[in-house]
All heavy atoms as a GROMACS GRO file, in nm:
protein
  581
    1MET      N    1  -0.480 -16.196  13.482
    1MET     CA    2  -0.396 -16.215  13.604
    1MET      C    3  -0.392 -16.085  13.686
    1MET      O    4  -0.401 -16.102  13.812
    1MET     CB    5  -0.248 -16.250  13.550
    1MET     CG    6  -0.160 -16.288  13.672
    1MET     SD    7  -0.028 -16.384  13.613
    1MET     CE    8   0.053 -16.415  13.759
    2MET      N    9  -0.378 -15.984  13.619
    2MET     CA   10  -0.372 -15.850  13.701
    2MET      C   11  -0.510 -15.828  13.776
    2MET      O   12  -0.510 -15.787  13.882
    2MET     CB   13  -0.341 -15.738  13.606
    2MET     CG   14  -0.338 -15.603  13.674
    2MET     SD   15  -0.192 -15.583  13.777
    2MET     CE   16  -0.197 -15.433  13.834
    3ALA      N   17  -0.618 -15.861  13.697
    3ALA     CA   18  -0.747 -15.853  13.764
    3ALA      C   19  -0.764 -15.936  13.889
    3ALA      O   20  -0.825 -15.888  13.984
    3ALA     CB   21  -0.868 -15.876  13.668
    4VAL      N   22  -0.710 -16.051  13.890
    4VAL     CA   23  -0.725 -16.138  14.000
    4VAL      C   24  -0.634 -16.085  14.122
    4VAL      O   25  -0.683 -16.085  14.229
    4VAL     CB   26  -0.670 -16.289  13.954
    4VAL    CG1   27  -0.660 -16.374  14.087
    4VAL    CG2   28  -0.769 -16.346  13.857
    5GLN      N   29  -0.516 -16.029  14.087
    5GLN     CA   30  -0.429 -15.977  14.184
    5GLN      C   31  -0.502 -15.868  14.255
    5GLN      O   32  -0.491 -15.847  14.379
    5GLN     CB   33  -0.295 -15.936  14.123
    5GLN     CG   34  -0.202 -15.875  14.234
    5GLN     CD   35  -0.072 -15.834  14.183
    5GLN    OE1   36  -0.060 -15.835  14.065
    5GLN    NE2   37   0.006 -15.772  14.271
    6VAL      N   38  -0.554 -15.777  14.174
    6VAL     CA   39  -0.633 -15.651  14.227
    6VAL      C   40  -0.745 -15.702  14.318
    6VAL      O   41  -0.765 -15.648  14.431
    6VAL     CB   42  -0.669 -15.560  14.125
    6VAL    CG1   43  -0.770 -15.452  14.173
    6VAL    CG2   44  -0.556 -15.494  14.051
    7GLU      N   45  -0.819 -15.798  14.279
    7GLU     CA   46  -0.936 -15.836  14.346
    7GLU      C   47  -0.891 -15.897  14.481
    7GLU      O   48  -0.952 -15.869  14.582
    7GLU     CB   49  -1.015 -15.955  14.275
    7GLU     CG   50  -1.094 -15.904  14.162
    7GLU     CD   51  -1.221 -15.837  14.218
    7GLU    OE1   52  -1.275 -15.877  14.328
    7GLU    OE2   53  -1.268 -15.742  14.146
    8LYS      N   54  -0.778 -15.977  14.489
    8LYS     CA   55  -0.740 -16.042  14.609
    8LYS      C   56  -0.659 -15.953  14.697
    8LYS      O   57  -0.666 -15.971  14.826
    8LYS     CB   58  -0.654 -16.167  14.572
    8LYS     CG   59  -0.746 -16.273  14.504
    8LYS     CD   60  -0.663 -16.402  14.495
    8LYS     CE   61  -0.742 -16.507  14.448
    8LYS     NZ   62  -0.677 -16.644  14.439
    9THR      N   63  -0.574 -15.855  14.658
    9THR     CA   64  -0.485 -15.777  14.735
    9THR      C   65  -0.519 -15.642  14.758
    9THR      O   66  -0.480 -15.583  14.844
    9THR     CB   67  -0.347 -15.793  14.676
    9THR    OG1   68  -0.336 -15.739  14.540
    9THR    CG2   69  -0.286 -15.939  14.667
   10HIS      N   70  -0.607 -15.582  14.676
   10HIS     CA   71  -0.624 -15.438  14.687
   10HIS      C   72  -0.771 -15.407  14.720
   10HIS      O   73  -0.794 -15.309  14.786
   10HIS     CB   74  -0.601 -15.367  14.543
   10HIS     CG   75  -0.459 -15.377  14.505
   10HIS    ND1   76  -0.424 -15.362  14.381
   10HIS    CD2   77  -0.347 -15.388  14.568
   10HIS    CE1   78  -0.286 -15.376  14.360
   10HIS    NE2   79  -0.248 -15.397  14.487
   11LEU      N   80  -0.866 -15.493  14.689
   11LEU     CA   81  -1.005 -15.463  14.719
   11LEU      C   82  -1.049 -15.558  14.826
   11LEU      O   83  -1.011 -15.672  14.840
   11LEU     CB   84  -1.088 -15.488  14.597
   11LEU     CG   85  -1.049 -15.395  14.479
   11LEU    CD1   86  -1.129 -15.437  14.358
   11LEU    CD2   87  -1.059 -15.253  14.502
   12SER      N   88  -1.146 -15.517  14.908
   12SER     CA   89  -1.203 -15.602  15.014
   12SER      C   90  -1.358 -15.606  14.989
   12SER      O   91  -1.421 -15.505  14.974
   12SER     CB   92  -1.170 -15.536  15.157
   12SER     OG   93  -1.247 -15.605  15.244
   13ARG      N   94  -1.408 -15.726  14.996
   13ARG     CA   95  -1.548 -15.744  14.992
   13ARG      C   96  -1.618 -15.736  15.137
   13ARG      O   97  -1.733 -15.728  15.136
   13ARG     CB   98  -1.584 -15.872  14.924
   13ARG     CG   99  -1.546 -15.869  14.775
   13ARG     CD  100  -1.578 -16.015  14.719
   13ARG     NE  101  -1.523 -16.014  14.581
   13ARG     CZ  102  -1.597 -16.004  14.477
   13ARG    NH1  103  -1.724 -15.994  14.478
   13ARG    NH2  104  -1.538 -16.008  14.352
   14LYS      N  105  -1.537 -15.751  15.231
   14LYS     CA  106  -1.574 -15.750  15.372
   14LYS      C  107  -1.594 -15.609  15.434
   14LYS      O  108  -1.675 -15.599  15.513
   14LYS     CB  109  -1.487 -15.837  15.466
   14LYS     CG  110  -1.490 -15.991  15.408
   14LYS     CD  111  -1.396 -16.065  15.492
   14LYS     CE  112  -1.395 -16.204  15.442
   14LYS     NZ  113  -1.285 -16.287  15.504
   15GLU      N  114  -1.496 -15.528  15.398
   15GLU     CA  115  -1.493 -15.385  15.465
   15GLU      C  116  -1.515 -15.282  15.365
   15GLU      O  117  -1.461 -15.281  15.246
   15GLU     CB  118  -1.347 -15.363  15.514
   15GLU     CG  119  -1.311 -15.465  15.631
   15GLU     CD  120  -1.168 -15.437  15.678
   15GLU    OE1  121  -1.112 -15.331  15.639
   15GLU    OE2  122  -1.108 -15.527  15.735
   16ALA      N  123  -1.603 -15.191  15.387
   16ALA     CA  124  -1.631 -15.082  15.302
   16ALA      C  125  -1.527 -14.970  15.323
   16ALA      O  126  -1.478 -14.960  15.440
   16ALA     CB  127  -1.769 -15.027  15.330
   17ALA      N  128  -1.496 -14.895  15.225
   17ALA     CA  129  -1.404 -14.782  15.248
   17ALA      C  130  -1.471 -14.677  15.322
   17ALA      O  131  -1.589 -14.658  15.327
   17ALA     CB  132  -1.366 -14.736  15.103
   18VAL      N  133  -1.386 -14.607  15.400
   18VAL     CA  134  -1.435 -14.495  15.479
   18VAL      C  135  -1.476 -14.378  15.386
   18VAL      O  136  -1.413 -14.360  15.278
   18VAL     CB  137  -1.318 -14.448  15.569
   18VAL    CG1  138  -1.364 -14.328  15.658
   18VAL    CG2  139  -1.268 -14.559  15.657
   19ASP      N  140  -1.589 -14.313  15.417
   19ASP     CA  141  -1.632 -14.208  15.333
   19ASP      C  142  -1.539 -14.093  15.345
   19ASP      O  143  -1.486 -14.066  15.451
   19ASP     CB  144  -1.766 -14.157  15.385
   19ASP     CG  145  -1.882 -14.259  15.350
   19ASP    OD1  146  -1.861 -14.331  15.258
   19ASP    OD2  147  -1.988 -14.244  15.422
   20SER      N  148  -1.497 -14.028  15.234
   20SER     CA  149  -1.410 -13.919  15.235
   20SER      C  150  -1.442 -13.837  15.105
   20SER      O  151  -1.500 -13.877  15.014
   20SER     CB  152  -1.264 -13.972  15.224
   20SER     OG  153  -1.225 -14.015  15.105
   21SER      N  154  -1.393 -13.716  15.101
   21SER     CA  155  -1.412 -13.631  14.979
   21SER      C  156  -1.308 -13.660  14.871
   21SER      O  157  -1.323 -13.629  14.756
   21SER     CB  158  -1.387 -13.481  15.024
   21SER     OG  159  -1.261 -13.467  15.076
   22GLY      N  160  -1.206 -13.746  14.910
   22GLY     CA  161  -1.110 -13.793  14.804
   22GLY      C  162  -1.026 -13.676  14.765
   22GLY      O  163  -1.014 -13.581  14.841
   23ASN      N  164  -0.949 -13.688  14.660
   23ASN     CA  165  -0.860 -13.586  14.624
   23ASN      C  166  -0.887 -13.538  14.473
   23ASN      O  167  -0.804 -13.480  14.407
   23ASN     CB  168  -0.714 -13.629  14.626
   23ASN     CG  169  -0.678 -13.744  14.542
   23ASN    OD1  170  -0.767 -13.804  14.484
   23ASN    ND2  171  -0.544 -13.775  14.542
   24LEU      N  172  -1.007 -13.567  14.431
   24LEU     CA  173  -1.046 -13.524  14.298
   24LEU      C  174  -1.056 -13.370  14.286
   24LEU      O  175  -1.009 -13.311  14.189
   24LEU     CB  176  -1.171 -13.594  14.257
   24LEU     CG  177  -1.228 -13.567  14.108
   24LEU    CD1  178  -1.117 -13.605  14.013
   24LEU    CD2  179  -1.355 -13.633  14.091
   25TYR      N  180  -1.121 -13.307  14.368
   25TYR     CA  181  -1.147 -13.169  14.379
   25TYR      C  182  -1.062 -13.087  14.466
   25TYR      O  183  -1.058 -12.969  14.454
   25TYR     CB  184  -1.296 -13.143  14.414
   25TYR     CG  185  -1.392 -13.213  14.318
   25TYR    CD1  186  -1.470 -13.323  14.355
   25TYR    CD2  187  -1.401 -13.170  14.189
   25TYR    CE1  188  -1.558 -13.390  14.272
   25TYR    CE2  189  -1.484 -13.232  14.095
   25TYR     CZ  190  -1.556 -13.345  14.143
   25TYR     OH  191  -1.642 -13.405  14.053
   26ALA      N  192  -0.988 -13.143  14.560
   26ALA     CA  193  -0.898 -13.071  14.647
   26ALA      C  194  -0.769 -13.156  14.674
   26ALA      O  195  -0.780 -13.282  14.684
   26ALA     CB  196  -0.970 -13.050  14.786
   27PRO      N  197  -0.650 -13.102  14.675
   27PRO     CA  198  -0.533 -13.172  14.704
   27PRO      C  199  -0.535 -13.236  14.836
   27PRO      O  200  -0.606 -13.188  14.932
   27PRO     CB  201  -0.425 -13.067  14.686
   27PRO     CG  202  -0.489 -12.938  14.708
   27PRO     CD  203  -0.634 -12.959  14.666
   28SER      N  204  -0.445 -13.332  14.857
   28SER     CA  205  -0.432 -13.393  14.987
   28SER      C  206  -0.356 -13.298  15.081
   28SER      O  207  -0.273 -13.222  15.050
   28SER     CB  208  -0.329 -13.527  14.971
   28SER     OG  209  -0.305 -13.569  15.098
   29PRO      N  210  -0.413 -13.288  15.207
   29PRO     CA  211  -0.347 -13.204  15.303
   29PRO      C  212  -0.202 -13.239  15.341
   29PRO      O  213  -0.133 -13.155  15.393
   29PRO     CB  214  -0.443 -13.207  15.424
   29PRO     CG  215  -0.524 -13.335  15.416
   29PRO     CD  216  -0.522 -13.372  15.268
   30ASP      N  217  -0.168 -13.362  15.325
   30ASP     CA  218  -0.038 -13.415  15.357
   30ASP      C  219   0.064 -13.396  15.230
   30ASP      O  220   0.044 -13.458  15.138
   30ASP     CB  221  -0.042 -13.554  15.401
   30ASP     CG  222   0.091 -13.605  15.445
   30ASP    OD1  223   0.190 -13.534  15.454
   30ASP    OD2  224   0.093 -13.737  15.467
   31PRO      N  225   0.162 -13.308  15.246
   31PRO     CA  226   0.234 -13.291  15.123
   31PRO      C  227   0.324 -13.406  15.085
   31PRO      O  228   0.367 -13.422  14.974
   31PRO     CB  229   0.335 -13.172  15.166
   31PRO     CG  230   0.322 -13.154  15.322
   31PRO     CD  231   0.193 -13.222  15.353
   32ASP      N  232   0.338 -13.506  15.180
   32ASP     CA  233   0.413 -13.629  15.142
   32ASP      C  234   0.341 -13.711  15.044
   32ASP      O  235   0.400 -13.803  14.985
   32ASP     CB  236   0.442 -13.712  15.278
   32ASP     CG  237   0.560 -13.640  15.360
   32ASP    OD1  238   0.631 -13.562  15.303
   32ASP    OD2  239   0.558 -13.671  15.483
   33ASN      N  240   0.208 -13.700  15.043
   33ASN     CA  241   0.126 -13.777  14.955
   33ASN      C  242   0.125 -13.717  14.802
   33ASN      O  243   0.076 -13.780  14.715
   33ASN     CB  244  -0.024 -13.774  15.005
   33ASN     CG  245  -0.027 -13.867  15.113
   33ASN    OD1  246   0.045 -13.962  15.145
   33ASN    ND2  247  -0.146 -13.851  15.195
   34ALA      N  248   0.190 -13.600  14.794
   34ALA     CA  249   0.192 -13.538  14.660
   34ALA      C  250   0.318 -13.564  14.584
   34ALA      O  251   0.351 -13.482  14.490
   34ALA     CB  252   0.185 -13.380  14.683
   35THR      N  253   0.383 -13.667  14.609
   35THR     CA  254   0.508 -13.708  14.528
   35THR      C  255   0.478 -13.818  14.440
   35THR      O  256   0.384 -13.908  14.451
   35THR     CB  257   0.614 -13.753  14.640
   35THR    OG1  258   0.564 -13.875  14.709
   35THR    CG2  259   0.658 -13.650  14.731
   36VAL      N  260   0.558 -13.815  14.332
   36VAL     CA  261   0.550 -13.928  14.232
   36VAL      C  262   0.646 -14.036  14.271
   36VAL      O  263   0.765 -14.007  14.296
   36VAL     CB  264   0.577 -13.869  14.088
   36VAL    CG1  265   0.571 -13.989  14.001
   36VAL    CG2  266   0.480 -13.763  14.059
   37THR      N  267   0.597 -14.154  14.278
   37THR     CA  268   0.686 -14.273  14.318
   37THR      C  269   0.669 -14.388  14.220
   37THR      O  270   0.569 -14.383  14.144
   37THR     CB  271   0.650 -14.315  14.461
   37THR    OG1  272   0.514 -14.365  14.471
   37THR    CG2  273   0.678 -14.204  14.565
   38GLY      N  274   0.758 -14.479  14.228
   38GLY     CA  275   0.747 -14.608  14.144
   38GLY      C  276   0.812 -14.577  14.006
   38GLY      O  277   0.904 -14.512  14.002
   39GLY      N  278   0.751 -14.637  13.909
   39GLY     CA  279   0.814 -14.614  13.774
   39GLY      C  280   0.902 -14.729  13.722
   39GLY      O  281   0.901 -14.835  13.785
   40TRP      N  282   0.973 -14.719  13.628
   40TRP     CA  283   1.055 -14.815  13.570
   40TRP      C  284   1.202 -14.798  13.582
   40TRP      O  285   1.281 -14.834  13.514
   40TRP     CB  286   1.023 -14.820  13.418
   40TRP     CG  287   0.887 -14.875  13.380
   40TRP    CD1  288   0.766 -14.808  13.396
   40TRP    CD2  289   0.854 -15.005  13.342
   40TRP    NE1  290   0.669 -14.881  13.372
   40TRP    CE2  291   0.707 -15.005  13.331
   40TRP    CE3  292   0.928 -15.112  13.308
   40TRP    CZ2  293   0.648 -15.122  13.282
   40TRP    CZ3  294   0.858 -15.224  13.263
   40TRP    CH2  295   0.727 -15.226  13.253
   41SER      N  296   1.239 -14.745  13.698
   41SER     CA  297   1.385 -14.736  13.753
   41SER      C  298   1.472 -14.646  13.668
   41SER      O  299   1.581 -14.657  13.669
   41SER     CB  300   1.436 -14.866  13.762
   41SER     OG  301   1.365 -14.955  13.848
   42GLY      N  302   1.410 -14.534  13.605
   42GLY     CA  303   1.496 -14.427  13.548
   42GLY      C  304   1.554 -14.459  13.418
   42GLY      O  305   1.536 -14.553  13.350
   43LYS      N  306   1.655 -14.370  13.388
   43LYS     CA  307   1.713 -14.367  13.252
   43LYS      C  308   1.804 -14.491  13.232
   43LYS      O  309   1.820 -14.547  13.121
   43LYS     CB  310   1.792 -14.245  13.234
   43LYS     CG  311   1.703 -14.117  13.217
   43LYS     CD  312   1.794 -14.002  13.204
   43LYS     CE  313   1.706 -13.873  13.186
   43LYS     NZ  314   1.778 -13.754  13.183
   44ARG      N  315   1.883 -14.529  13.336
   44ARG     CA  316   1.971 -14.646  13.316
   44ARG      C  317   1.897 -14.772  13.284
   44ARG      O  318   1.932 -14.844  13.187
   44ARG     CB  319   2.047 -14.674  13.452
   44ARG     CG  320   2.145 -14.780  13.443
   44ARG     CD  321   2.230 -14.776  13.557
   44ARG     NE  322   2.329 -14.897  13.554
   44ARG     CZ  323   2.312 -14.999  13.632
   44ARG    NH1  324   2.241 -15.006  13.728
   44ARG    NH2  325   2.402 -15.105  13.610
   45ARG      N  326   1.788 -14.796  13.350
   45ARG     CA  327   1.709 -14.920  13.324
   45ARG      C  328   1.647 -14.902  13.186
   45ARG      O  329   1.638 -15.012  13.109
   45ARG     CB  330   1.601 -14.952  13.424
   45ARG     CG  331   1.658 -14.988  13.560
   45ARG     CD  332   1.721 -15.128  13.564
   45ARG     NE  333   1.625 -15.232  13.518
   45ARG     CZ  334   1.557 -15.314  13.602
   45ARG    NH1  335   1.567 -15.300  13.718
   45ARG    NH2  336   1.472 -15.399  13.548
   46THR      N  337   1.596 -14.794  13.140
   46THR     CA  338   1.535 -14.764  13.011
   46THR      C  339   1.648 -14.797  12.904
   46THR      O  340   1.604 -14.857  12.808
   46THR     CB  341   1.478 -14.625  12.996
   46THR    OG1  342   1.388 -14.606  13.107
   46THR    CG2  343   1.423 -14.606  12.864
   47ALA      N  344   1.766 -14.745  12.922
   47ALA     CA  345   1.873 -14.764  12.832
   47ALA      C  346   1.909 -14.921  12.818
   47ALA      O  347   1.930 -14.974  12.709
   47ALA     CB  348   1.995 -14.691  12.868
   48GLN      N  349   1.906 -14.992  12.930
   48GLN     CA  350   1.936 -15.144  12.930
   48GLN      C  351   1.822 -15.210  12.860
   48GLN      O  352   1.851 -15.304  12.785
   48GLN     CB  353   1.939 -15.192  13.071
   48GLN     CG  354   2.058 -15.148  13.154
   48GLN     CD  355   2.059 -15.193  13.296
   48GLN    OE1  356   1.963 -15.226  13.349
   48GLN    NE2  357   2.168 -15.189  13.348
   49ARG      N  358   1.694 -15.172  12.876
   49ARG     CA  359   1.583 -15.236  12.804
   49ARG      C  360   1.595 -15.213  12.658
   49ARG      O  361   1.571 -15.294  12.565
   49ARG     CB  362   1.455 -15.186  12.848
   49ARG     CG  363   1.405 -15.257  12.980
   49ARG     CD  364   1.268 -15.203  13.015
   49ARG     NE  365   1.249 -15.221  13.156
   49ARG     CZ  366   1.281 -15.128  13.248
   49ARG    NH1  367   1.321 -15.009  13.201
   49ARG    NH2  368   1.257 -15.139  13.366
   50ALA      N  369   1.633 -15.086  12.610
   50ALA     CA  370   1.652 -15.048  12.468
   50ALA      C  371   1.754 -15.127  12.409
   50ALA      O  372   1.749 -15.180  12.293
   50ALA     CB  373   1.678 -14.906  12.453
   51LEU      N  374   1.870 -15.151  12.476
   51LEU     CA  375   1.982 -15.231  12.430
   51LEU      C  376   1.945 -15.378  12.412
   51LEU      O  377   1.977 -15.442  12.316
   51LEU     CB  378   2.110 -15.221  12.531
   51LEU     CG  379   2.233 -15.299  12.488
   51LEU    CD1  380   2.286 -15.252  12.345
   51LEU    CD2  381   2.328 -15.287  12.588
   52ALA      N  382   1.868 -15.431  12.516
   52ALA     CA  383   1.831 -15.563  12.500
   52ALA      C  384   1.728 -15.586  12.389
   52ALA      O  385   1.739 -15.680  12.324
   52ALA     CB  386   1.763 -15.606  12.634
   53GLY      N  387   1.640 -15.489  12.371
   53GLY     CA  388   1.545 -15.495  12.253
   53GLY      C  389   1.618 -15.494  12.120
   53GLY      O  390   1.592 -15.554  12.028
   54ALA      N  391   1.724 -15.403  12.115
   54ALA     CA  392   1.803 -15.391  11.988
   54ALA      C  393   1.880 -15.522  11.962
   54ALA      O  394   1.883 -15.561  11.846
   54ALA     CB  395   1.893 -15.269  12.000
   55VAL      N  396   1.931 -15.581  12.056
   55VAL     CA  397   2.004 -15.709  12.045
   55VAL      C  398   1.909 -15.816  11.995
   55VAL      O  399   1.940 -15.891  11.903
   55VAL     CB  400   2.077 -15.752  12.172
   55VAL    CG1  401   2.127 -15.886  12.170
   55VAL    CG2  402   2.186 -15.662  12.210
   56LEU      N  403   1.794 -15.827  12.064
   56LEU     CA  404   1.689 -15.920  12.009
   56LEU      C  405   1.647 -15.898  11.881
   56LEU      O  406   1.623 -15.985  11.797
   56LEU     CB  407   1.578 -15.932  12.115
   56LEU     CG  408   1.606 -15.989  12.244
   56LEU    CD1  409   1.491 -15.970  12.334
   56LEU    CD2  410   1.644 -16.136  12.242
   57LEU      N  411   1.615 -15.774  11.843
   57LEU     CA  412   1.576 -15.738  11.711
   57LEU      C  413   1.681 -15.769  11.607
   57LEU      O  414   1.657 -15.820  11.502
   57LEU     CB  415   1.542 -15.596  11.701
   57LEU     CG  416   1.474 -15.536  11.587
   57LEU    CD1  417   1.329 -15.617  11.569
   57LEU    CD2  418   1.445 -15.391  11.587
   58GLY      N  419   1.819 -15.748  11.640
   58GLY     CA  420   1.919 -15.778  11.550
   58GLY      C  421   1.933 -15.921  11.527
   58GLY      O  422   1.954 -15.974  11.418
   59ALA      N  423   1.914 -16.001  11.638
   59ALA     CA  424   1.940 -16.147  11.629
   59ALA      C  425   1.821 -16.208  11.545
   59ALA      O  426   1.835 -16.300  11.461
   59ALA     CB  427   1.926 -16.207  11.763
   60GLY      N  428   1.693 -16.149  11.551
   60GLY     CA  429   1.590 -16.185  11.473
   60GLY      C  430   1.622 -16.150  11.329
   60GLY      O  431   1.583 -16.238  11.227
   61GLY      N  432   1.677 -16.036  11.297
   61GLY     CA  433   1.708 -16.001  11.166
   61GLY      C  434   1.813 -16.098  11.102
   61GLY      O  435   1.808 -16.135  10.999
   62VAL      N  436   1.913 -16.130  11.183
   62VAL     CA  437   2.018 -16.230  11.137
   62VAL      C  438   1.961 -16.368  11.108
   62VAL      O  439   1.995 -16.433  11.017
   62VAL     CB  440   2.130 -16.239  11.246
   62VAL    CG1  441   2.224 -16.351  11.216
   62VAL    CG2  442   2.210 -16.108  11.255
   63ALA      N  443   1.856 -16.404  11.191
   63ALA     CA  444   1.795 -16.537  11.176
   63ALA      C  445   1.725 -16.537  11.031
   63ALA      O  446   1.708 -16.649  10.987
   63ALA     CB  447   1.712 -16.570  11.296
   64LEU      N  448   1.674 -16.435  10.982
   64LEU     CA  449   1.605 -16.424  10.864
   64LEU      C  450   1.704 -16.440  10.742
   64LEU      O  451   1.657 -16.470  10.629
   64LEU     CB  452   1.519 -16.300  10.852
   64LEU     CG  453   1.401 -16.297  10.950
   64LEU    CD1  454   1.331 -16.154  10.942
   64LEU    CD2  455   1.310 -16.400  10.927
   65LEU      N  456   1.837 -16.405  10.766
   65LEU     CA  457   1.929 -16.417  10.648
   65LEU      C  458   1.952 -16.559  10.623
   65LEU      O  459   1.948 -16.653  10.700
   65LEU     CB  460   2.052 -16.341  10.690
   65LEU     CG  461   2.045 -16.192  10.716
   65LEU    CD1  462   2.175 -16.145  10.783
   65LEU    CD2  463   2.016 -16.116  10.583
   66PRO      N  464   2.000 -16.586  10.491
   66PRO     CA  465   2.039 -16.725  10.451
   66PRO      C  466   2.157 -16.770  10.545
   66PRO      O  467   2.258 -16.702  10.560
   66PRO     CB  468   2.077 -16.713  10.312
   66PRO     CG  469   2.013 -16.594  10.261
   66PRO     CD  470   2.001 -16.501  10.384
   67GLY      N  471   2.147 -16.873  10.621
   67GLY     CA  472   2.244 -16.935  10.707
   67GLY      C  473   2.251 -16.867  10.837
   67GLY      O  474   2.321 -16.898  10.923
   68GLY      N  475   2.151 -16.781  10.860
   68GLY     CA  476   2.152 -16.701  10.990
   68GLY      C  477   2.122 -16.777  11.098
   68GLY      O  478   2.173 -16.766  11.210
   69ARG      N  479   2.028 -16.872  11.087
   69ARG     CA  480   1.985 -16.960  11.203
   69ARG      C  481   2.106 -17.049  11.250
   69ARG      O  482   2.126 -17.064  11.372
   69ARG     CB  483   1.874 -17.043  11.166
   69ARG     CG  484   1.737 -16.973  11.152
   69ARG     CD  485   1.622 -17.062  11.121
   69ARG     NE  486   1.506 -16.984  11.094
   69ARG     CZ  487   1.390 -17.031  11.082
   69ARG    NH1  488   1.370 -17.160  11.066
   69ARG    NH2  489   1.285 -16.956  11.058
   70LYS      N  490   2.179 -17.088  11.155
   70LYS     CA  491   2.292 -17.171  11.196
   70LYS      C  492   2.399 -17.095  11.270
   70LYS      O  493   2.454 -17.137  11.359
   70LYS     CB  494   2.362 -17.240  11.074
   70LYS     CG  495   2.481 -17.341  11.110
   70LYS     CD  496   2.519 -17.423  10.993
   70LYS     CE  497   2.633 -17.501  11.017
   70LYS     NZ  498   2.705 -17.506  11.146
   71ALA      N  499   2.424 -16.975  11.210
   71ALA     CA  500   2.517 -16.877  11.293
   71ALA      C  501   2.468 -16.853  11.424
   71ALA      O  502   2.557 -16.850  11.522
   71ALA     CB  503   2.531 -16.753  11.198
   72ILE      N  504   2.352 -16.829  11.446
   72ILE     CA  505   2.294 -16.799  11.585
   72ILE      C  506   2.308 -16.920  11.675
   72ILE      O  507   2.350 -16.918  11.787
   72ILE     CB  508   2.150 -16.742  11.581
   72ILE    CG1  509   2.154 -16.602  11.518
   72ILE    CG2  510   2.092 -16.738  11.719
   72ILE    CD1  511   2.022 -16.537  11.501
   73SER      N  512   2.269 -17.041  11.613
   73SER     CA  513   2.284 -17.163  11.683
   73SER      C  514   2.431 -17.196  11.736
   73SER      O  515   2.456 -17.230  11.840
   73SER     CB  516   2.223 -17.271  11.600
   73SER     OG  517   2.249 -17.405  11.665
   74ASP      N  518   2.524 -17.178  11.632
   74ASP     CA  519   2.662 -17.194  11.670
   74ASP      C  520   2.710 -17.100  11.773
   74ASP      O  521   2.788 -17.147  11.859
   74ASP     CB  522   2.748 -17.186  11.538
   74ASP     CG  523   2.729 -17.292  11.437
   74ASP    OD1  524   2.665 -17.387  11.474
   74ASP    OD2  525   2.768 -17.278  11.313
   75LEU      N  526   2.676 -16.979  11.760
   75LEU     CA  527   2.714 -16.876  11.868
   75LEU      C  528   2.662 -16.913  11.999
   75LEU      O  529   2.724 -16.905  12.106
   75LEU     CB  530   2.660 -16.730  11.821
   75LEU     CG  531   2.699 -16.622  11.911
   75LEU    CD1  532   2.852 -16.601  11.910
   75LEU    CD2  533   2.630 -16.498  11.876
   76TRP      N  534   2.527 -16.954  12.004
   76TRP     CA  535   2.461 -16.997  12.126
   76TRP      C  536   2.530 -17.118  12.188
   76TRP      O  537   2.554 -17.125  12.318
   76TRP     CB  538   2.314 -17.018  12.108
   76TRP     CG  539   2.241 -17.053  12.225
   76TRP    CD1  540   2.198 -17.186  12.260
   76TRP    CD2  541   2.205 -16.972  12.342
   76TRP    NE1  542   2.131 -17.190  12.383
   76TRP    CE2  543   2.142 -17.052  12.425
   76TRP    CE3  544   2.210 -16.845  12.370
   76TRP    CZ2  545   2.068 -17.007  12.547
   76TRP    CZ3  546   2.158 -16.794  12.479
   76TRP    CH2  547   2.094 -16.878  12.579
   77CYS      N  548   2.554 -17.213  12.104
   77CYS     CA  549   2.625 -17.334  12.159
   77CYS      C  550   2.758 -17.311  12.205
   77CYS      O  551   2.814 -17.364  12.321
   77CYS     CB  552   2.625 -17.439  12.053
   77CYS     SG  553   2.454 -17.509  12.013
   78SER      N  554   2.844 -17.227  12.146
   78SER     CA  555   2.975 -17.187  12.185
   78SER      C  556   2.978 -17.117  12.315
   78SER      O  557   3.059 -17.129  12.409
   78SER     CB  558   3.046 -17.132  12.084
   78SER     OG  559   3.009 -16.988  12.058
   79ALA      N  560   2.874 -17.032  12.335
   79ALA     CA  561   2.870 -16.954  12.455
   79ALA      C  562   2.828 -17.029  12.573
   79ALA      O  563   2.872 -16.998  12.679
   79ALA     CB  564   2.769 -16.838  12.434
   80ARG      N  565   2.758 -17.134  12.555
   80ARG     CA  566   2.707 -17.229  12.665
   80ARG      C  567   2.818 -17.331  12.704
   80ARG      O  568   2.814 -17.387  12.820
   80ARG     CB  569   2.591 -17.311  12.622
   80ARG     CG  570   2.470 -17.205  12.607
   80ARG     CD  571   2.346 -17.268  12.591
   80ARG     NE  572   2.292 -17.357  12.700
   80ARG     CZ  573   2.192 -17.434  12.699
   80ARG    NH1  574   2.124 -17.456  12.583
   80ARG    NH2  575   2.166 -17.492  12.808
   81SER      N  576   2.911 -17.355  12.630
   81SER     CA  577   3.016 -17.460  12.665
   81SER      C  578   3.147 -17.397  12.703
   81SER      O  579   3.158 -17.288  12.726
   81SER     CB  580   3.039 -17.541  12.544
   81SER     OG  581   3.085 -17.475  12.429
   0.00000   0.00000   0.00000
């Protein structure tokens, strides 16, 4: 899926890229291009993902215990009603 997206939205078969020296051997002359952007939204989001993973892992562990599946099912059904 990622390969299809890159082919359709990032690369062009009709237009060739302009010749340039690139930035492999020399830094960009524009200092605004030298910043790091993007990422996974910092420490708060990382903590939220870790908590969600721990909850899912815990629920999976409970499901393996005798009677655990019924307990999770009862909890899920009571939360939905």
